[in-house]
C-alpha positions as CSV (number, residue, x, y, z in Angstrom):
1,M,36.1,-5.5,-15.9
2,E,34.9,-1.5,-17.0
3,E,33.9,0.1,-14.3
4,R,30.1,1.3,-14.0
5,N,29.6,5.1,-14.8
6,I,26.6,6.9,-12.3
7,Y,24.3,6.1,-15.0
8,S,24.6,2.2,-14.9
9,W,24.6,2.8,-10.8
10,N,21.4,4.6,-10.4
11,L,19.8,1.6,-13.5
12,L,20.5,-0.8,-11.3
13,L,19.2,1.2,-7.8
14,T,16.3,1.7,-10.3
15,A,16.1,-1.7,-10.7
16,Y,15.7,-3.1,-7.2
17,A,13.5,-0.4,-6.2
18,H,11.0,-1.1,-8.6
19,N,11.3,-5.0,-7.3
20,E,10.7,-3.6,-4.2
21,D,14.3,-5.1,-2.6
22,Y,14.6,-2.8,-0.7
23,P,18.0,-4.4,1.3
24,R,19.9,-4.4,-1.8
25,A,18.6,-1.6,-3.4
26,K,19.9,0.3,0.1
27,L,23.3,-2.0,-0.5
28,V,23.4,-0.8,-4.3
29,F,23.4,2.7,-3.2
30,D,25.9,2.7,-0.2
31,Q,28.7,1.5,-3.0
32,I,27.7,3.9,-5.3
33,P,31.0,6.3,-5.4
34,A,29.8,9.4,-6.1
35,R,26.0,9.8,-5.7
36,D,24.2,12.3,-7.6
37,E,20.7,13.7,-7.0
38,V,18.9,10.7,-8.8
39,S,20.7,8.6,-7.2
40,W,18.8,9.8,-3.7
41,N,15.8,10.8,-5.1
42,I,15.3,7.1,-6.2
43,L,15.8,5.9,-2.8
44,I,13.8,8.7,-1.0
45,A,11.0,8.1,-3.0
46,A,11.5,4.2,-3.0
47,Y,11.1,4.9,1.2
48,A,8.3,7.1,1.2
49,R,6.4,4.4,-0.9
50,R,7.0,1.8,1.5
51,G,5.6,3.5,4.3
52,H,9.4,4.1,6.0
53,G,8.6,8.4,6.1
54,D,11.5,8.5,9.2
55,G,14.1,6.4,6.6
56,A,13.4,8.9,3.2
57,L,13.6,12.1,6.1
58,L,16.5,11.1,7.3
59,L,17.8,10.3,3.9
60,L,16.8,14.0,2.7
61,A,19.0,15.6,5.3
62,L,22.1,13.0,4.6
63,M,21.6,14.1,1.4
64,D,22.2,17.7,2.4
65,L,25.1,16.9,4.3
66,D,26.5,15.6,1.5
67,G,26.2,18.3,-0.6
68,V,23.5,17.4,-3.4
69,R,20.7,20.2,-3.6
70,A,17.8,18.5,-3.3
71,N,15.6,19.2,-6.4
72,Q,11.3,19.6,-7.0
73,F,11.4,15.5,-7.4
74,T,13.3,14.7,-3.6
75,F,10.7,17.2,-2.0
76,L,7.8,15.7,-3.8
77,S,8.7,12.1,-2.1
78,A,10.0,14.1,1.4
79,L,6.5,15.3,1.2
80,E,4.6,12.0,0.2
81,A,6.5,10.7,3.8
82,C,5.5,12.6,6.0
83,E,4.0,11.1,9.2
84,S,3.4,13.6,11.4
85,I,2.6,17.3,11.1
86,R,6.0,18.3,12.8
87,Q,7.5,16.4,10.2
88,G,5.4,18.0,7.2
89,R,5.6,21.6,9.1
90,I,9.9,21.0,8.5
91,V,9.6,19.5,5.2
92,H,7.7,22.5,4.2
93,G,10.0,25.1,5.3
94,L,12.8,23.3,3.4
95,V,10.8,24.2,0.2
96,A,10.1,27.5,1.5
97,E,14.1,28.1,1.8
98,S,14.5,26.2,-1.6
99,G,12.5,28.8,-3.3
100,M,10.4,26.0,-4.9
101,E,7.2,26.7,-2.9
102,D,6.0,28.2,-6.5
103,L,6.1,25.4,-8.4
104,V,2.8,24.0,-8.8
105,I,3.7,20.9,-8.5
106,V,5.1,21.1,-5.7
107,S,2.5,23.3,-3.5
108,T,-0.2,20.9,-5.0
109,A,1.7,18.2,-3.1
110,I,1.9,20.6,0.1
111,V,-1.8,20.7,-0.3
112,T,-1.8,16.9,-0.1
113,M,0.4,17.0,2.9
114,Y,-1.4,18.4,4.9
115,G,-4.8,16.8,4.1
116,N,-3.4,13.6,4.1
117,L,-2.3,14.9,7.9
118,G,-5.8,16.1,8.9
119,R,-5.2,19.8,8.5
120,V,-7.7,21.1,6.3
121,D,-6.9,24.4,7.7
122,S,-3.3,24.4,6.8
123,A,-3.9,23.1,3.2
124,K,-6.7,25.7,2.7
125,Q,-4.0,28.2,3.5
126,T,-1.6,26.8,1.5
127,F,-3.9,26.6,-1.6
128,D,-5.2,30.1,-0.9
129,R,-1.4,31.8,-1.6
130,M,-0.1,30.0,-4.2
131,P,-0.4,32.5,-7.0
132,H,-0.9,29.6,-9.6
133,K,-3.4,27.0,-9.8
134,N,-4.5,24.1,-12.3
135,V,-7.0,21.3,-12.7
136,I,-4.7,18.9,-10.4
137,T,-4.1,21.4,-7.6
138,W,-8.0,22.0,-7.6
139,N,-8.7,18.5,-7.5
140,A,-6.3,18.4,-4.9
141,M,-8.2,20.8,-2.1
142,L,-11.3,19.2,-3.2
143,A,-10.0,15.7,-2.1
144,V,-8.7,16.9,1.3
145,Y,-12.4,18.1,2.2
146,A,-14.0,15.0,0.9
147,Q,-11.8,12.6,2.2
148,S,-11.7,14.6,6.1
149,G,-15.3,14.1,6.2
150,Y,-15.8,18.5,5.4
151,L,-18.6,17.3,2.9
152,D,-20.1,20.8,3.1
153,E,-17.6,22.3,2.0
154,A,-16.5,20.1,-0.7
155,K,-19.7,20.7,-2.3
156,L,-19.6,24.1,-2.4
157,F,-16.0,23.8,-3.2
158,F,-17.3,22.0,-5.9
159,E,-19.7,24.4,-7.2
160,L,-16.7,26.6,-7.5
161,L,-14.4,24.8,-9.5
162,P,-13.5,26.6,-12.7
163,S,-14.1,23.4,-14.3
164,K,-16.2,20.2,-14.1
165,D,-15.5,18.1,-17.2
166,N,-12.5,16.2,-15.8
167,T,-13.6,12.5,-13.5
168,A,-11.1,13.5,-10.6
169,S,-13.3,15.9,-9.6
170,W,-16.4,14.0,-9.8
171,N,-14.4,10.6,-8.4
172,S,-13.3,12.7,-5.1
173,M,-16.4,14.1,-4.3
174,I,-18.1,10.3,-4.8
175,S,-15.3,8.5,-3.1
176,G,-15.6,11.3,-0.2
177,Y,-19.4,10.9,0.2
178,A,-19.4,6.8,0.2
179,Q,-16.0,6.9,2.6
180,H,-18.3,8.7,5.4
181,G,-21.5,7.0,4.3
182,N,-23.5,9.3,2.6
183,E,-26.4,8.7,0.4
184,E,-25.3,11.6,-2.3
185,A,-22.3,9.0,-3.5
186,I,-25.2,7.0,-5.3
187,H,-27.2,10.1,-6.4
188,L,-23.8,12.1,-7.9
189,F,-22.9,9.1,-9.3
190,R,-26.0,8.9,-11.4
191,L,-25.7,12.0,-12.3
192,M,-22.3,11.9,-13.7
193,D,-23.3,8.4,-15.6
194,L,-26.3,10.5,-17.4
195,A,-24.2,13.2,-18.2
196,S,-21.5,11.0,-20.0
197,D,-19.5,14.0,-19.8
198,P,-16.8,13.3,-18.5
199,A,-16.9,9.4,-18.4
200,P,-16.8,7.7,-15.1
201,N,-13.9,5.5,-14.9
202,R,-12.4,2.5,-13.1
203,I,-12.3,4.6,-9.7
204,T,-15.3,6.2,-10.0
205,F,-17.2,2.3,-10.3
206,I,-15.5,1.6,-7.1
207,S,-15.8,4.1,-5.6
208,A,-19.7,4.2,-6.1
209,L,-19.9,-0.1,-5.5
210,N,-18.6,1.0,-1.8
211,A,-21.1,3.2,-1.4
212,C,-23.4,1.3,-2.4
213,A,-22.2,-1.5,0.0
214,C,-23.4,1.3,2.8
215,W,-27.2,0.5,2.0
216,S,-28.7,-2.9,1.4
217,W,-31.6,-1.1,-1.1
218,A,-28.8,0.3,-2.8
219,L,-28.4,-3.1,-4.4
220,I,-30.8,-2.5,-7.4
221,V,-27.7,0.4,-8.5
222,G,-24.7,-1.8,-7.8
223,K,-26.1,-4.7,-10.3
224,A,-26.7,-1.8,-12.6
225,I,-23.0,-0.9,-12.2
226,H,-21.7,-4.2,-12.7
227,D,-24.1,-5.4,-15.6
228,H,-22.4,-2.1,-17.2
229,L,-18.9,-3.0,-16.2
230,V,-20.2,-6.1,-17.9
231,A,-21.2,-4.7,-20.9
232,T,-18.4,-2.0,-21.5
233,T,-14.8,-4.1,-19.9
234,K,-13.2,-5.6,-23.1
235,V,-11.2,-7.8,-20.7
236,A,-12.7,-10.7,-19.9
237,V,-11.8,-10.8,-16.0
238,L,-12.2,-7.8,-14.5
239,D,-8.6,-6.7,-12.1
240,V,-8.4,-7.6,-8.6
241,T,-9.6,-4.3,-6.8
242,V,-12.9,-4.0,-9.2
243,A,-14.0,-7.5,-8.6
244,T,-12.9,-7.0,-4.9
245,S,-15.3,-4.0,-4.4
246,L,-18.1,-6.2,-6.6
247,V,-17.7,-8.9,-3.9
248,N,-17.9,-6.4,-1.1
249,M,-21.1,-4.8,-2.5
250,Y,-22.6,-7.8,-2.7
251,G,-21.8,-9.2,0.4
252,K,-22.4,-6.4,2.4
253,C,-25.8,-6.3,0.5
254,G,-27.0,-9.4,1.3
255,D,-26.6,-11.2,-1.8
256,L,-24.0,-13.4,-1.0
257,D,-24.8,-15.9,-3.6
258,Q,-23.4,-13.3,-6.3
259,A,-20.6,-12.3,-4.1
260,R,-19.4,-16.0,-3.8
261,E,-20.1,-16.5,-7.1
262,I,-17.7,-13.3,-8.3
263,F,-14.9,-14.7,-5.5
264,N,-14.7,-18.0,-7.2
265,A,-14.1,-16.6,-10.7
266,M,-11.3,-14.3,-9.5
267,P,-7.6,-16.1,-11.3
268,A,-6.2,-13.7,-8.6
269,K,-7.6,-12.5,-5.1
270,G,-5.7,-10.0,-2.6
271,F,-6.4,-10.4,1.3
272,V,-8.8,-7.5,0.8
273,T,-10.8,-9.5,-1.9
274,W,-11.3,-12.4,1.4
275,N,-11.6,-10.1,3.9
276,A,-14.5,-8.8,1.8
277,M,-16.2,-12.3,1.4
278,L,-15.2,-13.6,5.1
279,A,-16.8,-9.9,6.5
280,A,-19.6,-10.8,4.2
281,Y,-20.3,-14.3,5.9
282,A,-19.6,-13.1,9.3
283,Q,-21.8,-9.8,8.8
284,H,-25.3,-12.2,7.8
285,G,-24.7,-15.0,10.3
286,H,-22.6,-18.0,7.6
287,A,-20.6,-18.5,10.9
288,A,-19.6,-21.8,9.5
289,S,-18.7,-20.6,6.1
290,A,-16.9,-18.3,7.5
291,L,-14.7,-20.6,9.7
292,D,-14.7,-22.9,6.2
293,L,-13.0,-20.0,3.7
294,F,-10.9,-18.8,7.0
295,H,-9.3,-22.4,6.5
296,L,-9.4,-22.4,2.8
297,M,-7.1,-18.7,3.2
298,N,-5.0,-20.4,4.8
299,L,-4.4,-23.4,2.3
300,D,-4.0,-20.3,-0.2
301,G,-1.0,-19.3,2.3
302,V,-2.5,-15.7,2.4
303,T,-2.1,-14.0,5.2
304,A,-4.8,-13.3,8.0
305,D,-4.4,-9.6,9.1
306,D,-6.6,-7.7,11.9
307,I,-10.2,-7.4,10.0
308,T,-9.1,-11.2,9.3
309,F,-9.5,-12.3,12.3
310,T,-12.3,-9.6,13.3
311,S,-14.4,-11.8,10.9
312,V,-13.8,-15.0,12.3
313,L,-14.2,-14.7,16.1
314,A,-17.3,-13.0,14.8
315,A,-17.7,-16.2,13.3
316,C,-17.4,-18.1,16.2
317,S,-19.2,-15.8,18.4
318,H,-22.2,-16.7,16.4
319,L,-21.8,-20.6,16.7
320,G,-20.7,-19.9,20.1
321,S,-18.0,-21.6,19.9
322,L,-15.5,-20.6,22.8
323,S,-12.7,-23.1,22.7
324,R,-12.6,-22.1,19.1
325,G,-12.4,-18.6,19.7
326,L,-9.8,-18.8,22.5
327,S,-7.6,-20.1,20.3
328,Y,-7.9,-18.0,17.3
329,F,-7.8,-14.8,20.0
330,A,-4.1,-16.7,21.2
331,D,-3.0,-17.1,17.5
332,I,-3.5,-13.2,17.1
333,A,-1.0,-12.1,19.1
334,Q,1.2,-15.5,19.2
335,S,1.8,-17.1,15.1
336,F,0.3,-13.5,13.5
337,S,2.6,-11.4,15.2
338,I,-0.7,-9.0,15.5
339,A,-2.0,-6.3,18.4
340,P,-5.2,-7.8,19.2
341,T,-7.1,-4.3,18.6
342,C,-10.8,-3.1,19.9
343,E,-12.8,-5.1,17.6
344,H,-11.0,-8.6,18.7
345,Y,-12.1,-8.2,22.4
346,L,-15.4,-6.8,22.0
347,C,-16.3,-9.8,20.2
348,M,-14.3,-11.9,22.9
349,I,-16.6,-10.2,25.2
350,D,-19.3,-10.9,23.2
351,L,-18.5,-15.1,22.7
352,L,-18.0,-15.3,26.4
353,G,-21.0,-13.7,28.0
354,R,-23.1,-16.1,24.8
355,A,-21.1,-19.1,26.5
356,G,-22.3,-18.4,29.6
357,Q,-18.8,-16.7,31.2
358,A,-20.5,-13.7,32.4
359,E,-18.4,-13.1,34.9
360,E,-14.6,-13.7,32.4
361,A,-16.5,-11.6,29.9
362,A,-16.9,-8.7,32.5
363,D,-13.1,-9.5,33.4
364,L,-12.1,-8.9,29.9
365,V,-13.9,-5.6,30.1
366,H,-11.8,-4.4,32.9
367,A,-8.8,-5.9,31.6
368,M,-8.5,-4.1,27.8
369,P,-5.2,-2.6,27.3
370,M,-4.5,1.0,26.6
371,P,-5.4,2.3,24.5
372,F,-8.4,1.0,24.7
373,E,-11.3,2.2,26.8
374,P,-14.5,-0.1,27.1
375,D,-17.0,1.6,25.3
376,A,-21.3,1.1,24.9
377,R,-20.6,-1.6,23.1
378,A,-18.8,-3.5,25.2
379,W,-20.9,-2.3,28.4
380,G,-24.1,-3.2,26.1
381,S,-22.4,-6.7,25.5
382,L,-22.2,-7.3,29.2
383,L,-25.5,-5.7,30.5
384,G,-26.9,-8.3,27.8
385,S,-25.2,-11.1,29.4
386,F,-25.6,-10.2,33.0
387,R,-29.5,-10.2,31.8
388,I,-29.7,-13.4,30.6
389,H,-28.2,-14.5,33.6
390,R,-29.8,-12.7,36.6
391,A,-26.8,-11.4,37.6
392,V,-28.6,-8.2,38.8
393,E,-25.6,-6.6,40.8
394,N,-23.6,-6.7,37.8
395,A,-26.1,-5.7,35.6
396,A,-26.5,-2.3,37.5
397,V,-22.9,-1.7,37.6
398,A,-22.9,-2.0,33.7
399,A,-25.8,0.2,33.6
400,Q,-24.4,2.8,35.3
401,R,-21.4,2.8,33.1
402,L,-23.6,2.6,30.0
403,H,-25.3,6.0,31.9
404,D,-21.9,7.5,32.1
405,L,-20.9,7.0,28.7
406,D,-23.9,8.9,27.2
407,P,-26.2,10.8,30.4
408,Q,-28.7,12.0,27.9
409,S,-29.7,8.3,27.3
410,A,-32.7,6.2,28.1
411,A,-31.9,3.2,27.1
412,S,-29.2,2.1,29.8
413,H,-32.1,2.7,32.9
414,I,-34.4,0.8,30.8
415,V,-32.8,-2.0,30.3
416,L,-31.8,-2.2,34.0
417,S,-35.7,-1.0,35.4
418,N,-36.6,-4.3,33.4
419,I,-33.9,-6.4,34.7
420,Y,-34.5,-5.6,38.2
421,A,-38.3,-6.6,37.1
422,A,-37.5,-9.8,36.5
423,A,-36.0,-10.2,39.3
424,G,-38.8,-9.0,41.2
425,K,-36.8,-6.7,42.7
426,M,-39.8,-4.0,42.2
427,E,-38.4,-1.0,44.9
428,D,-35.8,-1.4,43.1
429,R,-37.4,-1.0,39.7
430,E,-39.5,1.9,40.5
431,L,-35.8,3.8,42.2
432,V,-34.6,3.7,38.8
433,R,-38.0,4.6,37.2
434,S,-38.2,7.8,39.7
435,R,-34.3,9.0,38.5
436,M,-34.9,8.7,35.1
437,K,-38.4,11.0,35.7
438,E,-36.0,13.1,38.0
439,M,-33.1,13.3,35.1
440,G,-35.6,13.8,32.5
441,L,-35.6,10.8,30.6
442,T,-38.6,9.5,29.2
443,R,-39.8,6.4,27.2
444,K,-41.3,6.9,23.7
445,A,-44.2,4.6,22.9
446,R,-42.9,2.1,20.7
447,G,-42.3,3.2,17.0
448,E,-41.7,6.7,18.3
449,G,-37.6,6.6,17.8
450,G,-36.6,7.2,21.0
451,I,-34.6,4.6,22.5
452,G,-34.1,2.1,19.0
453,G,-33.3,5.9,17.7
454,N,-31.2,7.5,20.2
455,W,-29.1,4.2,20.9
456,K,-27.1,3.2,18.4
457,L,-25.2,-0.2,18.9
458,Q,-22.9,-0.9,16.2
459,R,-22.6,-4.8,15.2
460,M,-19.8,-7.0,15.8
461,G,-18.5,-8.6,12.7
462,G,-21.2,-11.2,12.6
463,D,-25.0,-10.7,14.0
464,G,-24.0,-9.1,17.3
465,G,-24.1,-11.4,19.2
466,Q,-26.7,-13.1,20.8
467,Q,-26.8,-10.7,24.2
468,M,-26.4,-7.6,21.9
469,A,-29.7,-8.6,20.1
470,A,-31.7,-9.5,23.6
471,F,-30.6,-6.2,24.6
472,L,-31.6,-4.3,22.0
473,E,-34.7,-6.4,21.9
474,L,-35.2,-4.8,25.5
475,M,-34.9,-1.7,25.0
476,T,-37.2,-1.2,22.0
477,S,-39.8,-3.5,23.9
478,E,-42.7,-1.8,26.9
479,E,-42.3,-2.4,29.9
480,S,-44.8,-4.2,31.9
């Protein structure tokens, strides 16, 4: 049998890596008698794409020990693999030592690496030091600002671009605004659409749809984008990512029938698509539909993730189905090997309180494991539960915790004052009101903003829970 040459070995290695069969790819790599830089680059790139940053960087070190010199493609993969600023600094140092930092493609990758690690300052320093920049470099720095939430800097940088006639620049701005819930995303999309040069592409439409999902009033814009996609696409069925964005947009904006129609028409659905439809049902209180869909998801063989269970637990809370909620909560770790998230605990606290088990809800608040810390949503849900069940002493503890989290908010004091009033403890009520006056916390008249404007409650999946709704109603109603 003719012995393989390095070209045939690398071809086989590429095939396994391309098919994401990483164990066989590593086995082939280990069998190559004399690996060249292409062999190393294929495996390092495969590890980086898979998210195995440590493995990719270990291979980079072994490559050096093997006497094979890294090239620009090696460093591009290594920079993509960096998962910590320490790793990023080390790889950046290796690039500098190699003399490849002056290559535009490599320095641009360094800018992106620092941006991905949240080091906007380091990204800008690298950008400023570059002797040569191209449009990709400018767009990389723009994306760092936009995705990191530096929207004012991004807007200024966008205005300074040497050329705005490329879609990528507009996409960075639109996606950055959308990612951070800024209405400018829709305004910028309209400007781009009217200008027609550059023309919006698939990524533009996805970003714009995600922006529309942030506000129910933007449904009309989302529908216009949908109509445009239907009119201009050359294929009968939209690709999964675009269709999923439509499901998400219609679902978040409350048009559940249209969201489900698009969902049902999709020949292939990823778990993100299922999650979008589940979240839509849970968010708008269609709890039974959410749980039915979760059952179909399991029958379809789609693996649930932590986001799936946030919607499922929220649906159980809305239905008041404690037994199902407890069962699903146990399944998260036992059957799906998923570490419960803070959102899961918040849903369970709400569910226990709704089911009349306020003491058990309080126990769960105190039992939340590290790194989770009970926040305003947890204590607010608990306070609402104690209010409904007239647990005055426990309510006082929860109200104090809420005050500790936000000393400038009058909300917890107002709720506690109302609880004391409902329990006939008028002296305690007056003590709370006196404390509010001493601290300069005053209640604004209804409609002025005040409590409702300053006290923000993040809804948990579905309708936020009966206790949270009662809590909000108490905060915005007039005291007697």
